[in-house]
N, C-alpha and C positions, 0 to 999 in steps of 0.2 A: 445742807451743804450746797455749794455751787461749783462751777467749773474750776475756778482758781483754788478753792479749798481741796477739791479732789486731786488737783495737780500737785499740791504741796506735799513734800516728803514728811513734813511735820504731822500730817494727818494720816500717815500710812497705817498706824495701828487701828484707827477708827475704820478705815476702808477694809482692812483685813478682817476685822471682827464682824463687820456688817456682811461682807461677802460670805464668810464662813457660816454665819447665822442663816443666810438664805440657802446655802447648800444643804444644811441640816434640814431645813423646812422642806426643801424639794425632795430630799431623801425620804422624809416621813410621808409625803404625798405619793411618792413612787411606790412605797411599800403598801400604802392603803389601796392603790389602784390594782396592784398585782400581788396576789397571795404567795406567789413563788419567789418574790423578792423580799429580803429582810435586810436590816442594817448589817447583820453579820455577813450575809453573802456579798453585800457591797464592799465591806471592809476586806473580806477574803479576796475579792477581785482585785483589790488594790495591794495585795500581798502584805497585808498588815497582820502582825502577831497580836492576838487578843489576850490580854492579861486579866480581863474581867468578864463576867457573865452578866446577862440581863440587858434590857434596853437602855437603862441609864448608863451603864459602862460603855455600851456600844455607841451611844450618842456622844459621849465625851470623846471617845476615840475618833469618831468621824469628824467631830468639830475640830479637834486638834489637827487631824490630817488636812482638812480643808483650809485651816489657818496656815499650815506649812506651805500648801500649794499657793495660796493667795500671796504669801510673803514672797515666794519665788516669782510669781507672775507680775507683781506690781511694778508700774513705771510711772513716770511723771513728765511734765513739760516745764522747763525753765524758760520763760518768755524771753529773757535777755539772751540766753545762749541760743535759742531758736532763731532770733533775729540776726545774731552774729554769724551763725552757721550759714543761714540763707544768703548772707552777703559774701562770706568767705568762699563757699564752694564754687560758684562760678569763676571767681578770680583764681582759685587753685587750678581749675581746669585750664584757664587761660595761660597761667604762668608755666604749667607743665608742658603746654603745647606751643610755646612761644616761637619755636623754630618753624612752625607752619606759616607764620606771617613774617614780613619784614617791615621795618619802619618803627620799631619800638613799641612801648606799651600803649600809646595812643592808637596806633594802627591795630594792635591786638584787641583793644577794647571794642573797636568798631567791627572787626571781623569775627570775633568769637563770642559775641553776645548770645546768651542762652537761646533767645528767640530764633536764631538762625539755625539751630539744630532741633529744637522742639517746637512744633507748630500746634498752638492751642486753637481749637475750633469748637463750635457748638454753643451750648447754653451757658457760657461762662458768666455773663452778667446776671442771668436768671438765677444761677446757683449762688452767686454772691448775695443777691437780695434774700434768698431763702435762708442763708446762714444767719441773717439778722432776725428771722422770724421763728426759728426753731433750731433743732439739732440735725446735722447732716450725717448720713452714712454713705460714703463713696464705695462703689462696688466695681472695680476695674476687672477686665479680663487679665490673666497672668501669662505673660509671654517670656520674660527674662528676669534674671537676678538684677538687671539694670533698671527694672521697673520702678523700684523705690526711689532711686536717684531722679529718674525722669519725672515721676509724679511729684516728688518734693520740690524740684525746681519749677515745675509747672504751676503748682499751687502757690508758690511764692510769687511767681510772675503774674498770676491771676489775682493777687492781693486777697487770697483766701486765708482764713485762720489756720493754726496748726491742728493736726489730726492725730488721734490715737490709732495705733496699728500694732498687730502682732508681729513679732520677729523671732526667728528660730533661736533657741537657747544657746546653740553653738556659737552664735555671733557675739555673745557676751563674754567669751573666754579671753579676748584681748582687752586689757584694762582700759586703754584709751577709747576703743570702740564701745565698750560697755558703758563708760561714763557718758559718751555722747548719746547713745541710744536711750539710756536711763533718763535723760533730761530732754529728749526730743520727741517724746510721745510713744516710744516703743514699750510694749509690755511683752514679757517672755512667754514663748510657746514651746513646750517640750513635746515634739511630735512622737517621741518614743513612749510617752504615757498614753495609754489607750483606755484606762479604766473609767468607769462612770463618774466617780467622785471628782477626778481631775477635770473631765469634760464639763461637768456641772459647775465646777469652780471657775473655769475659763469663761463659760457663758454668763454666770452671775456677775463676774468682774466686768465684762463688757457691758452688760445690761445696766449695772450700777453707774458706770461711767457715762452712758448715754442719758440716763435719768438726770444726771448732774450737769447736763449741757455740754459734755465733751464730744466733739465731732469725732467720728470713727471711720476707719477705712478697713474693709475686709476684702480679701480675694475670694469670692464665693466659689470659684473653681477649685480652691484648696491648694493647688500646686501649679507650677508652670505647665502649659500645654505641650506635652512631649511630641505630639504629632505635627505641630505647626499650624493647626487650624484654630478656629474660634471655638470657645467653650460651648459645649452643647449639653452639659450636665453641671449642676450646682449642688454644693453642700449647704443645706438650709439651716444647720444648727445655729451658727453665729448670726445668720440673717434674721432669725426669729427673735434675737435680742431686742431689735428695734421695736417690735410690736409689744413685747413685755414692758419695755421702758415707757412706751406711749400709754399703755393701760395704767401703769403706776402713776404717771404724771397726771392723767385725767382724774384718777381716783383721789390723788393728793391735792388737787386744785392748783397745779403749777400754772404760773402766769403764761409761760411759753411751753405748752406740753408737746407740741408737734415734732415729729421726726420725719424727715424727708430722705428718700433714697435716690442716689444719683449714679446710674450706670456710666462707666467710662470705658471707651475702647482705645486700646493701645495698638498701634500698627508700626512695625519696623520694616524698612526695606532690607535690612540685614540684622540678624539676631546674633548676639554675642556668643551664645553657647549652642547654636543650632546643631552642630555635629553631635555633641554628647546627648542632646535631647532626642534626636531622631534615632540614634543608636539604641537608646534605652527603650523607645517605643517599639522599634522593630524586634528587639530581643524579646519583649513581652508579648507582642502580637504574633510574631512568627515562630516563637519557640526555637529560633535558630541560634547558632553559635556565633554571636558577634563579640568581637573583642571589646571589653569594657574600656571606655575612655574616661580619663579624668575630666571633670567638668571644666569647660573652657573659661569660665569666669573665675580665675584663680588669682586674685589680687588686684591691687590698684593699677599696676602696670598694664595688665591686660585690658582693663576698662579704659584706660587712657589711650591705648593704641586703637581700641575700637572707636572711641570718640574722635580721634584724629582721622581715622578712615572715613567716618561719616562726613567729616568736613571736606576731605579731599575729593569725594565723589558726589558731593552736594546732595546727600541723602538725609531727609528729615524724618524724625520720629513724630508721628501724629498722635496727639493726645486730645481725644474728642469727648467733650462733655455732652452726654445724651440728655434728652428731655427728662427732668426730675419726675419721680413717682412718689405716691404715698405708699403706706405699708400694705395696701391691698391691691397694688398694681395699677391704680388709676393715675392719669396724668395730673400734674400740679402746675398751676399757672404762677406767674411771677409774684402775685400777691399772696400766694400760699394756699389758694383754694383748689380743692380736688375737682376734677371734671370727668364726666363719663364720656363715652365714645361720641356722643352728640353735643358735647360742650357744655352740658348742664352741670351746675354746681352740686356737689355731694357733701353731706354732713358726715365727716369721718367718724365722729363719736357714735353715730347710729350703728356702726358695725360692731361696736363693743357692748351694746345694750342687751340686757335680758330683762324683759318686762320694765323697760324704761330706765334701768340702772346699769352703768358700766360694770361688767363682770368678766373676769378671765374664764374662758372655757377652753380646755386643752385641745380637744379634737377640732373645734371650730377654728382656733387660732393657728393650728398646724395647717389647716386647709388654706387659710388666708396667706400664710407664708409660702405655701406651695404655689398659689396663684401669683404671688409677688415674684417668685423664682421664674415662672413662665413668662411674666412681663419683662423681666431682666434679659432673659434669653432672646426674646423677640427684639428687644432694644439692641442687644449685641449684633444680631443679624442685620437689622436695618442700618446700623451705624458702623458696620465693618468697613474700614477704609482700605480699599484695594490699591496697591502700589504697583509700579512697573515690574519689580522683581516677582511679585505674585502672579501677575498676568502672563509674563513671558515664561516663567517656570511652568505654569499650567499648560500653555501652548506647546512648549518644547517637550515636556514630559509626554503629553498625549501624542505628539508626532513621532517621537522616538519609540514609544510603546506600540504604535501602529506599524512602524517599520520592522519591529522585532517582536511579534505577538506570540511566538511559540514557547519561549522558555517560561518556566515557573516564575512568578512575580519576584521572589527573593533571589532567584538565580539571575534574573534580569538586572536587578539592582547591583549585584556583585560583579557581574562579568561584562555587561554591555556598555563599557565606558571607553573613552579615548577616541582619537581620530578614525580608527578602523571601524567604529560604529556610529559614524556621523550620518546626518540627514541634510538635505539641501536647505539652505536658508530660505529659499522660495517657498518650500512646503511649510516651514514654521511661520513665515509671514502670512501665508494664506490662512492657517489655523488661527493665528493671532488676530487677523482681521475679523474673522467670524466671531471669535471670542469677545473682542471689544464691542462689536455690534450688540451682542447679547447682554454684555455688562451694562452698556449705556441704556438699553431698554429696561433692565432691572432697576437702574438708578432712577429712571423716570417714574417707575412704579413705587419708589421709596422703599426698595428692598435691600439696597446697599449704597455705599458711597465710593466715589472714584476720586483719586488724586487728580488735580487739574490736568496734568499732562496726558492722562488717559482719555480725557474728553476732547482735548484740543489738538494733540499731536498725531501724526500719521504712524502707521505700524513700524516703519523703519526707524523713526526717532525713538519710539518706545522700546524697540528691541535694542538699539544702540545704548540707550540709557541703562537698561537692565544689565547688559553685558559689561558696561563700565563699572557699575556698582558691584557686580559679582567678582570682577577680576581681582585676583590676588589676595582677597581677604581670608578665605577659608583654606585649610590644608587640602589641596586638590581643588581645582577650579570648578565651581558649580556649573558654569556654562561658558563655552569657548567657541570662537568662530574665526574663519579666515576670509570672510567676505562672500564665500560661496557655500561652505559647509558649516554646520553647527554640531557640536558634540558636548558631552558632559564628562568630566573627569571624576565626578562624584554624584552618581544618580540618587543616592540617599539624601544628599542635601537638596538636590533639585526637587525631589519628592516632598521634602519638608516645606519648601516655599510654595509649591503648587497647592498644598493642602489648605491654604488660607481661603480657597474658593470652594472647599468641599461642601459647604452648607447649601449650595445652589444647584438646581437641576439645569445644567448647561448642555446644550445640544452637541452631538458629535459633529 
């Protein structure tokens, strides 16, 4: 099979059968490794009613269940629809927001080009060249439900090929959306299914797609970061699919066996659903009684208003392509060669060999994937793009907390809001100045990235920029000022945005 064959709906039956066969084989190996695990226990875990006894009956039941799961999961890519959608979506945004500009469609085309809202930086050309040399796995941090749109537009603008990605099963309930997703690379993920057979089916499906040259996109953090920070923990299950596919490709003598991993960092000055995310985080962490809020990303209208607001306050979404990695956490150059920390070439196949023969070894491969996860987290940290809203939120929150240190943290968040709990703008500017100095030093050490304005502009300009971007978007203003005093009407939101700097040891 190849990429186009895997994508084709005519080959669905073959894909389903092959994935199910692999799931059964993995189940047999699992039982062989652990005497406490049997086919029967795996089926029971899946809430299956067994009508037959013995291994033969259990194997058939497991195979049938894996086929049913694979049938549900399967997606495809229609190249014609993909090109059409990539062209239509920017225009849809432009037409829905036409009142932002004057002068008709010509002016609209000029003012609302995607590149004005989404800033592509980093190793874009490098990644494009690697896409010709092997199969890519993109691993972005997960900030918002808006991420998929941003990444999709970014990939199109970067002239990169389509990617397979998992999408929540709930999104397929709308017939039109289901049709689009089914033909634009999305495969279905039912997060309610926690059993081993389902997880194995999902992993085998992703592995098989990578083996067949289908570029994939995973959010290794698993879900949106509720806290507002950069991911500091990754789920390695799907990430390990790349190594399994590479091993299979090498053993099968594929002409282009290589699989490359590309971390991506997404940075928003404003986040569509920040309020509901931080509410959820605080409820979980503080065990306090927070009123549950409906997710702020509720429909196209909300997304379009968000997009319009980004335009009005000149806020960009930063989509940064980090340095590509191999499956063992080593850097990869533009020619596709792995390099160690001293720049020396590495033979990737050597990692797979046992007595000179490429061989899958479970524990060894799990350690390789763990090391890859560490390398991705380090890349996230180095390529975390800090924006004015992050820096100002950090300085303002620290200044406010210093002014009101006595209350319990959660009491502080709930009650110390509004003009009656203001601090002087001078104090915030002083804190911001020290912070920017520290951030610039960290950037010089290649430990983070700063938006240009944080390198070039003075503290007052940075503060004014952040205040303008915060103003009026969220329910309750994140940060407000009258020229002399600064306060927050929503400390939880302020806390959310300051958390983007949590990874770094910043001085008081």
